[in-house]
N, C-alpha and C positions, 0 to 999 in steps of 0.2 A: 279670656272667658272660656266657656262650652255654653255653646249655643246649637240651639233644634231648630231646624226652620221643618212647618211641616204645611203641608199640602196638600187641604182636607177634601173629603167626597163632592161632585158634584155631581147629582142623581140630571142625565142625561142621555137622550137617544145617541148621540154623537162617540162615535170612538175616541178615547181622549190623549192625543195624540200631538196636540199642542204644550209642551215646556212652559212651566211656571218661568215667564220672563220676569215678575218682579221678588218674586223670590229667590231667583237665581242672583239677579245688579244686587241685590241687601249684600246674599252672602258674600258675593265677591268682595264687595267692601267693607264685610266684616275681616272676612279671611286676609284682606288687605293690610289690616289693622289690628292684625297678628292675633283673633283669635279662632281656639277651632271651629269650626261649624261639622252641623252633620245635618240629612234630612230624613224626614217621618213624611215620606211620598204616599200618601194614604187613595189620590184620584188611581195612577196610572196603574198602582200595586194592586189595589179595589181591593184593601184589607177593610174587613170585618169591623163591629164594633166589638167581637174576641175577638181580635187580632191587635185592637189600636189597647186597649184594654192589655194586654198581658204583652205590650212592649212597652207603653208607660209606667206600672205596676216595675216592671225589671228594670225600666236602663233613665228611668225620670231625675232618679238622682245624682244619677253621670251630671246631666244641665246646670248652670247656672241663669241663665235665661231659655226662657220659650218664644218663638215666634211665629204667627200664621196670620195665611194671609192668602186673602181670597174675595171671589163678587160680593155682590147683595145675597144672591141667587144660596151662595152656602152660610146665609147666615145663622143658621137653627141648626151647622151640621159644627162651624168652629163656639155656639153655646158650648153644642153638649164635649165638646172636645174642651173647653176651659172646664167642665164639670167633671172630667174623668181627669184633669188632669189635678187639681189642689186640694180631687176626691183622695192622690196620692202622694201631694208635692205643694205640702200649702202655702211655703212660701217663694214660691217661683215666680220672679215678674217674666208674665206673661204681657208679648206687646201685640197688636192685633193692626194689620194691615190690608191695601190694598178699599176697593169700593162699599168692600162691606162695612166700614170705618169712615172715610170718605164722605161720601154722601151722602151719612148720618152719623157723624160722630163719636152723638153722645150713648147712643141707644144699644150699642152693646156693653158698652163702660156702663151702662145705668140696669144693667138687664141680665151681665153675668158678673165672674172676679176676676174676667180682668184687671190688668191693672196700665195700661198704655195706650191708648192710639196712638198710629200712626199717623198723619190726614198728607190725602197725595203725595209725592214724587219725595217718595223712601229711604237715598240714599247719602244725603248730608245726615238728615236728618237722624238716620239709626244711628249714625257715629254717636252725635247727642246725649240722644237717649241712655243709649250702652253706658258710655264715660256720668251720665246721672247719672244711675245704678251701679255703679263703682266709686259713687261719692265726693268725682270732681265739679263734680258741675252740679249747679242748682237748675231743680227741673223745669221750675220756674220760666228760665231765661230760652228755654226750647220754643225755636217755633215750630209750630206745623202738627202740634199733639195735641192729644186728651189722655186728665191724667189725672190718677184715685188722692185725695189724703182728705186725713180723715169724716170719710164717710160721703165725702162733699164731693164731686167733678168738678173743673179745670180744661176752659179748653185756651190756648193758645192764641196768639196773633197766627196767621196763616204764613209759612215758608216762601218766600219768594221762584218761583221756577230757574231750574238751574237750564243758566243758558246753552252752556257749552259741553254735550251730550257727550262729545268726546274723550273730558275728563273722565267719567265713568268708565272702570273698569266689564270687560266682558266679562258677558254670565257666569257664576259657579257653576258650571253645567258638574263637574268629575264625581261631585254630592246625592249627583240623581242619578235615577239607575236607567240614562241616556241609552239602554240598548233595547229599550219599550216605547224610548217616541221616539226613534231614528226609522224602526222599522214599523208604526201605524199613521203611517200619513194619508193619509183621505185619497190624494190626487199624488200621484207622479207619470210622468211622461215617461220611463224607460223602466220595464219590470227589472226590479229589485236594487233598483237604486235607494241609497238610501238620505234622506232629509230629515230638512228644523225650519220649527219658525224662527223668527228671530226681527228686530223695528231699524227700520234706517231713520225713526226721525215721532216728533208728540208733536200734541197739542192741532186742533183744529178752531179754524174760526167762526164758524156755521153753529149756527143757530137751532139746526132742527129740535124741535120738540119735543122726541123717543130718546136723546141724546145723550145719555152722563158721560161730561168731560173729563177725565180723571186727571189727567195732562194737561187740563189751563187750555183757552183758545187762545195764547202765542206758539205759531209754529216756531221748529228746534229743530233745524234738522244734522244730524252724522253726515261729517265731512265723508269724502268715499274714499278713503285713502285710511279710514275708521272701516271701515262696511267691508271692504275687500280684507284688509287684516283679519277679519273676525272670521268670515267665509271662509281662507287657505287654512284657518285657526282648524276648528271644525272641521276641514279636509282631514286636515296631516290627522288630527287625535280622532279621528272616526270614523273616516272615509267621507265624511258625505259629501252631496257633488247637487241636488237640489234643493231651495233656497226655499220660502214659504212669505213672504214682508207681508206681514199683519198692520204698518201704521195703515190708514186710511187714505190721509193722503200722501202716497208712494209721488203720486205724478205731480206734484204740484212745482215743482221746478226745473225748468227743461234743460239749461244749462247741466243742470249736477245727476237729471236724468242720461244726457249723453256724454257726461263725464262718463260714468258708469260706466254704460253698457258699451267704449269704447275703450278707457280698459282690462274691460271682461278678454276684450278681444284683442286685442292686444298683448297680452299674458296670457293669449291661448288656454283661461283657464275649464274648456267646454267641461260648465257646468248648462241649467237649467234652474228657470224658477216661475213660482207665480206670484204676483202683486194685487192690490187693491188699487182701484186710483175713483177718482171725480169726473164726471161724463164734461163736462165744463172746459175741465184742465188737460185735457190730452188732444194730441194733435198726431197725424200721419203721420210724418217723418219720423216725430221720437217716439213711436209703434213702429214705425217701419224698423227701425237701429235697435229696436230691446231685443222683436226677435229675429234677430243676428248674431244678437248678444246672452240669445237660450231661454229669456222668456216665451212662453208658453201657453198661459193665463190667464187672464185682466178680470176684475169682479169687477163690476158697480153697482153701491149703492144706490139704487134705481127707483127703489120701494113700493109706487106705482105709475100709470101710466093712464090716470088724469088730474090734469091737470089742476081740476080744486084740490086734490086731496095734495098732491106735494104745498099748494097753498099754503093747507090748514097745518103742513106740515115744518114747517119755513123750511122749504129744501133749496128755493132759492135756487130756484135749474127747472127750465121747460122740457116742458114735451120730445119737444124735437131736437133739443140737446145731447137727451141722453138716443135718442135713436140713431145723431149722428155719430156717439162714439161711437156705440155698433159696430154702427156701416165703416166705417175706419180700423177699428181696432180690426175688423173680417180681413177688411183692402188687407194687412199685414200682417197676414197669417193669423193671428193669434185665435184660440179659445176667449170666447165670451161668457159672463155669465153672470148673474145679478141679485141682489137681495128686495122683497116683497115682504107688505106685508098688507094685512087685510082687521078690519076693527077699527081702526082712528073713528071720533067722534067727527060727525057729518058724513062717512061712510054708507051709501046709497047701492040700489041696484045698478043706478045708472054709473058709477061712479063703480065700481066692482064691472063693470061690462068693463069701457073703459081699460081696464088690463087689461080683465082677458084677452079683448080684441088686438091691444097692443102687443101682447104677448105671442099672439097667434101671425101678426104681419110681422112682427121682427124675428120671426122663428127661437124664441125662448124661453128657457123656462129655469125653474127650481121651489124648490115646495115655499109654501105662501108662509109668514109667518104671521102670528096673528100679532097683535099691536097690544103692547106690555107695558105701563107711561114706570120705570122705575125708577124712585127714588133717586133724586139730585138731579131730575131732566123740570122741562117745561112742564111736560101735559102733569104730570105727578103733582107740583106744587098750582097746578088749576085744578085737579083733582081732589087736595088737602082744600083749598079757597073754596070751593062747590059746596063743601063737606061730603067727597063721595066714596073719600079716604078718614076712616078716622081712628083706627088703632092699627101703628105702624107697622108691627108686630105681626095682627091677623092680615093687612097686606102683605106685608112678605111675606107669609106664610100660602097665601092661596098663587104668587106667581117664582113660587121657588123649583117649579120643576120647565118644563122643557114647552120654548113657545112655540112649537108646532101645534102642543095639544091650547085646548084655549083655556083660557084660567081667567080675566076676567074680559068681562065681556062692555063697553063703550061707544058700542052702538045700539039703534034701537031696534037692534033686529032679537027676534027671542033667538036664547042661547042653539038649540036643537038647529036650529032655521041655520044661521049663521058656520055652524061648525057644515053641514050637507054644504053653504051656497062654498068655500071653501075648496069643500070634498068634491063639487062638482066641477068646479072655476078650474079646477086642478086636471081632474080630468079627458075635459073639453078641451086643454090646453096643450096637451099631451097626444092626443088624437087626432086632433090638427096637425102637428111638426111629425110626426110620424106617417101618418097619412101624405101628406108636403114635403118628408127627407127632399127624393132628387129633387 
């Protein structure tokens, strides 16, 4: 079959430099099954609505199936795309995936002409969906999907998580405009370096109320051999020497970290890389070895310098643990940054002051995010139960912009005051760091 993968537009202030791994993996398994796969990458190409319409009007009849994937924040972009597609080709099956459907499985099916929702991990599910479309499998027996039949929506039983991540083929990079992805990375340590994002594991067991776990709560890790092989292929095909690991728990297994770093050094790969970690899952020896193996930066989900707010978040982390992680990371020679949020229920002048003082003490800064209760999170569930969220579509419309801008106020502060508190806090921290940089 001829299958089109569509990467929708994302309205954000950030450079669109992150390769769409979800679509890349789905494309790879489809190609392995013998299907012809192409992409329409609206995001990285910054296509206008007119560009999209022209493409679909001219080429939609060439394809047998269209797959669209993305986060819940591109819900309305996906909705618009489906409308355009069906305008030119009413009979073509449209499959949607990513958190746009996994966090709210029936919403897009109910409000658009989409045909099938792929819920959760899609690499096995997509094969069975295509078999159902071809008529060789009963769609009622495909786990992990929602679908329409006779104007009714059906949600099948969930699919079990993929346990062996090494069994998944590497992303289908070739059908995407790789020259744009590898040249638009935000942070590279050496000028002219080509970099790309990848993940080494899936799943997170922690219960943070603001986070939706599309990959579930069971941690599954790729083998070191598998990761190294992917990095070597990316270097050979595209000249990439910088890698950004996007999984949040890259440092969860110390033995794997040490094996990974040892392999990089033994094979003299001469690469650089970045990763994310959790503050209570790092130690000095591992961080030092990471630095020796080319890691130059590590990011932690710090979120707040207030223990009260960390507890409200269910972060299961102490402020002192975050401070310790910053200190030992810097001692190991790594640049350190972290994410911070402002505006959870319970936020006060005192808790914000604690975060400001924390950042000043630790000489660390990142622009604060405003808290957003994304669908599928515990925070979203709480707001639904208390009646603060009534209309799901209207709520998604409110949160579809940048988290740097206030979209929903969960505090007792007036909107203008909360916005000014954020600006003043960031300015105070930056001025303190600049004045005390020596």
